[in-house]
C-alpha positions as CSV (number, residue, x, y, z in Angstrom):
1,M,99.0,-24.3,106.8
2,K,101.3,-21.1,107.0
3,N,101.2,-21.2,102.1
4,Y,97.7,-21.6,102.1
5,K,97.2,-18.3,104.4
6,F,99.6,-16.6,101.8
7,N,97.5,-17.3,99.2
8,E,94.0,-16.6,100.2
9,T,95.5,-13.1,101.5
10,A,96.9,-12.3,97.8
11,L,93.9,-12.9,96.0
12,F,92.0,-11.0,98.2
13,V,94.3,-8.8,98.0
14,L,94.1,-8.7,94.1
15,L,90.1,-8.8,94.2
16,V,90.8,-5.8,96.2
17,I,92.8,-3.9,93.6
18,T,91.4,-5.3,90.5
19,S,87.8,-3.6,91.6
20,L,89.1,-0.5,92.6
21,L,90.8,-0.3,88.9
22,L,87.5,-1.5,87.5
23,A,85.3,0.8,89.5
24,G,87.5,3.9,88.7
25,C,86.2,7.2,88.6
26,V,83.5,8.9,85.8
27,A,83.4,12.6,85.3
28,T,80.8,14.2,82.4
29,Q,80.0,18.5,82.2
30,S,78.0,19.3,79.4
31,D,77.5,23.6,79.1
32,V,74.3,24.8,76.5
33,R,74.7,28.2,75.5
34,Y,72.6,30.0,73.9
35,S,72.5,33.4,71.5
36,G,69.2,35.0,69.5
37,V,65.9,35.0,69.8
38,E,64.7,34.1,73.2
39,N,60.9,33.6,73.3
40,S,60.0,35.8,75.7
41,Q,61.3,38.0,73.5
42,L,59.0,36.9,71.2
43,R,56.0,36.7,72.8
44,Q,55.9,40.7,73.2
45,I,55.9,40.7,69.8
46,K,52.7,41.6,68.5
47,Q,51.6,40.7,64.3
48,G,49.7,43.6,62.6
49,I,50.7,45.3,66.6
50,T,54.0,46.1,66.7
51,T,56.4,48.9,64.8
52,K,59.9,47.9,63.5
53,D,61.0,50.4,65.5
54,Q,59.7,48.7,68.8
55,L,60.8,44.7,67.2
56,V,64.7,46.5,66.6
57,E,64.0,47.8,70.5
58,I,62.7,44.1,72.2
59,V,65.3,42.0,69.6
60,G,68.0,44.2,69.0
61,E,69.4,44.7,65.6
62,P,68.5,42.5,63.1
63,T,71.6,39.7,61.8
64,E,70.3,41.3,58.4
65,Q,68.1,43.3,56.2
66,S,66.7,43.3,52.9
67,M,63.7,44.7,50.4
68,T,61.6,43.0,48.2
69,E,60.7,44.9,45.2
70,D,55.9,45.2,46.4
71,G,58.3,46.4,49.8
72,D,58.1,43.7,52.0
73,E,61.1,44.3,54.0
74,Y,63.0,40.7,55.8
75,L,65.1,41.2,59.0
76,R,66.3,37.9,59.8
77,Y,67.9,37.1,63.4
78,K,70.5,34.3,63.4
79,C,70.1,31.9,66.7
80,T,73.5,30.0,67.9
81,T,73.0,26.8,70.5
82,T,75.9,25.7,71.5
83,K,76.7,23.0,73.6
84,D,79.9,21.2,74.5
85,N,80.5,18.4,76.0
86,Q,82.7,16.6,78.1
87,F,84.2,13.3,79.6
88,A,86.7,11.7,81.7
89,M,87.3,8.1,83.2
90,F,89.9,6.9,84.8
91,P,91.7,4.5,84.9
92,P,92.6,4.5,82.0
93,P,92.9,8.5,82.1
94,I,90.6,8.5,78.7
95,A,88.6,12.6,77.7
96,I,86.9,12.9,75.3
97,K,85.1,16.5,74.4
98,D,82.2,16.6,72.4
99,K,81.3,20.2,71.2
100,K,78.1,20.7,68.3
101,E,76.6,24.0,67.4
102,T,73.3,24.6,66.1
103,E,71.8,27.3,63.8
104,H,68.5,28.9,63.0
105,T,66.4,32.5,61.4
106,I,63.5,33.9,62.9
107,V,63.0,35.6,60.4
108,F,60.2,38.6,60.6
109,K,58.7,40.2,58.3
110,I,57.1,43.6,57.9
111,R,54.9,45.9,55.2
112,D,54.6,49.5,55.9
113,G,56.9,49.6,59.4
114,I,54.4,47.0,60.9
115,V,55.4,43.2,62.2
116,Q,53.0,41.2,59.8
117,R,54.6,37.5,61.4
118,H,57.3,35.8,61.8
119,W,58.7,31.6,61.7
120,K,61.9,30.1,62.0
121,E,64.4,28.8,58.8
122,Q,66.3,25.9,59.5
């Protein structure tokens, strides 16, 4: 009878340890950063009204600037979204890091010193 009690206790302890090992611990973290023209800034730009100087005051200096032969000026602002994801699990000790960066450009068309329109390029 004693031997039977020992096996029952050993089995219980083994089940508890196995449950703890399988349950483990999982931790995730995600960090998103954006640099570039914000939507709140775009709402301040009025097509046909906002001047180039006002645009630069609101949004800052462009990443790139070009002029066409017919007098149109294009100001380009590079925008970047960076996502850092981290995943950790124990047991077994597993750590995964993933960094993803996406870019787009906001372009403003200027004619005679006035913003005519803007759009997003991928």
